[in-house]
Every structure is written in C-alpha cells, then in structure tokens.
C-alpha angles and dihedrals in degrees: 000000000000122000111264132183112242113247121211105214120230088233091060092050090049091050092052092049095049104035116137096250093171095061095090136014104187141031121194121197127191121202095206118195097336140068111249118215105163103346123169109234132186130197130192110241125218116261114278095029107143124230112260144085131299132176122246110209128192139146087268092060141270130298132176122254111207116199123203128162093348093308124108120211125199141150120248112211131187099355114149125222113278094018129123126209124198117204125197111221118230136170115269128212094179109121095183112138113215093178116034120190119186133174116229115177106304098347140070117224119210120202125180117200088346094306125118107252110166146321130233108215105215097172132046111286127222116277122235115248113284097020117130117242092246090074096058114109149143134202100091143096120260143176104031116189136191120229089268092050102258111150109227099184141058136220128208094356111198094238096047106026093181095060117106125178101270117354139152127217141126126253117191108036146152119217122171089335093309128103111224115182108209092181104052095050092173087075088066096221099105141010142174125235128197112231095193139269134254146161094067113181138173134197149148093276110020142010133181154132145228120244133185129207135175131210108215132197104225095174090093136050118273097026114244127216112235106176134025112206131192126196123195109194119197124180122191138209093233126122099061110145142057092330105039120197141160122242129192141157136220116200113194128201121178128186134176112266091214139008089283118098125225113231117206112199120203109287137156097244143017128109125066113010134192127189119203127225123288091250088063095050094109130083110265095016097097138057132221119192121177130198087257092057095254130135145182095310099048110011104072111117094009123123117252137180089211141358132201120213120186149092141169109339121176087351095305134090116254140143152147131260117207119203123200110221111242092233094052119117109281093358126214084045122207118256134227110216109185110221095210107031137039093258123135130181137180097219117184092178089065092084098044146315125294138164138230106218135175087261097038112052123182125250132183136152132195137189122211126207114193116189146153118246134033120318110291102210093190091055092043092053090047091054091045090053092049090048098046098037108019123186113273123237139184133191132210 
C-alpha cells in the first residue's frame, strides 16, 4: 500500500458548513455498568437533523459529533461505570478528518489519523504468476495494517489460492438440487462476484462505504445467482493513546437472489474468513487465542465471542482480533482454527445445518481490532464490552 496524502472532499467541507446546528442543544451519555475509555457511541438524531459535524462540550473536554443518516457518532472517553455526562452541543468549524476514505481505481483506501489502515478491493485484483484465472476475485479487504504499518493478512497464498484477507462466502451448500461451493472456487461449481461499492464518506469520528457482492452457481449454464450480499464497512477514530490500534466493523446482510433457498448443511467452515500474514504461513508460527482462553490445539469448533490471530511478523509481534456481534446469527458463532496454517473462520454451519430463504435472510456483524504487540486481553475485553453493551445516549 503506497503512501498517499489524505484528501478532504469538497462535499465533506460543504456538509460541515451547512449542518443543521440548531436541531439539538444537548446530548446525554450514560456509561452503564462499565468504565468507558474510548467507547464508540451512537445517538438517534431528531428528524430533520442535517448530516455534518457538531461539537460536544462538557467539563471533561470537547469531542466531535459526526452525524450521518440521522445517527450521531462520537467517542466517549474516561467515563466511569454508573456515571452520566451531559454535553452541550455547539457548531464546529473543525474540518479535521479522523477517518479518510478515498476511491482509487477499483479500491477504497481507509486511513485513520493519516495512517494507512486497510483497503477494500472492489474490483478483481491482479493474480500472482502461475495462478489460474478462476482464482481472480474482488470483494474483500486487503491489505490490513497495524498503526506502525505491519501487514497482518495475506492475499492469494500459494497453499490456499482462494484465501483473501477478510472475505465472506459459503462452502458446502445445496441450491436447487445442485451443490455449488462458493469458497473453493478452483472446483468451478461456485464463485462470488463484486457488484461495486458506493456511498463513501469520511469524517472526524467514522468513515465507511457500502459494497455489494453476489454468490453465483456456475455449475449450470447459464450461471445462476444464489445469494445477494451487502457489506457496510465502518472504520472509527478510536485507539488514540498510549496503545494505538485500528478499529473497524463489517455488517453483513444476505438475501436469496431468487425464489430458491440456499441450504447450508453442517460443515466445519464457511462464513467469515481471515488469512494471516505470509510470515505466519508455517505450522507453529502463529497464535490463536479465543475469548474462552483456547487455541489451536483445543479451540477448533468451539464458540467464541472473539478470537485473536497473529504472531511475529517482520520480526515484531502483531495481529488482529475479530469480534462476533452478539446479535449475529448463532452468536457466539463457532470458530475454525486451522491447525497448519494461519486461517481463521467464524463458521455458523459448524454446529448444524440451516437455510437462507426468501423469508429468512442472513445477518451477521463483526468488529476488527488491529494492533501491534501481543494480544492485550484487558484491551480486547474492554472493546468487546463496548461492542456488546455500548454506552447509551440521547439527544434533545
């Protein structure tokens, strides 16, 4: 990922200048049962509140409130359990972009506080030499970097050519009596296509985009779409401090592309996948750690609120922790921990079959913590708490 200078879009400046500052005068946030250090908070805005940026002021300091689609986003810092903080809402002229999202050719580049964080690959990416055309694809996240620039993921690894950073497809399926495999594309029964991405936005608190994919049965002529998938990607300006980190979400919706359901028999993997860095692509070189304290020897197939994957990369410890949203299908979902390669998967089919039908779509959401160093269990649990039971807020 080349170094790029963040660009503040003219649209964002216009939004700041024309935001409906008079819509609210006060925001109240409640910590609940947990201390809040750098917790992401959202607040429903009154009807008619314009997109833009306001300033939340209290005796504890100021913080930006970014408004998008009637939701306000802000970071709650240093609020003890059981405490309430009342912010006064003021206009803001600060155009600083904490999360910058820019389109460049077929990709979207995410920068947090000016640092390269990750790319969403919306179009098919170049194949390594010697790879068959069937493996070429887009619609995934790669590369993924820590705040010091260490890349924690891999793309097109030689021993699993269909693995790509962070991606999401199903493996063992039944569709209209056929069995397309959207994961193992080398079998030439199923594939996934990226249909493009849109609605890119940047801001002082959050930035993101909306992407669309399609899982296609290619075992028949003509090929038939089976599943339409949407990703909403949100990256946050959290993690500023003594222990910097990057934080982002993927929210997944899947619907049948026709009147035909997709049946998912019980199988050990399929769902959300992550492939670890090339330096970890050797047995014994990587670490898994689940929320239940399990690893590669005893964690496979167990259910976990979160799982860390990482190790020594470029001579330094680094990794990624993936959190399963508590309202995801079958949460906490079971995990696939590969015993020989740095491959992780949240795999809901591992505990039994289910179907995606026209009346029963699929929903899951995940949060990703990318950091230098060994897994910090105290920080990970703090982020899990903020994710599963965020602070509550109201506006008036």
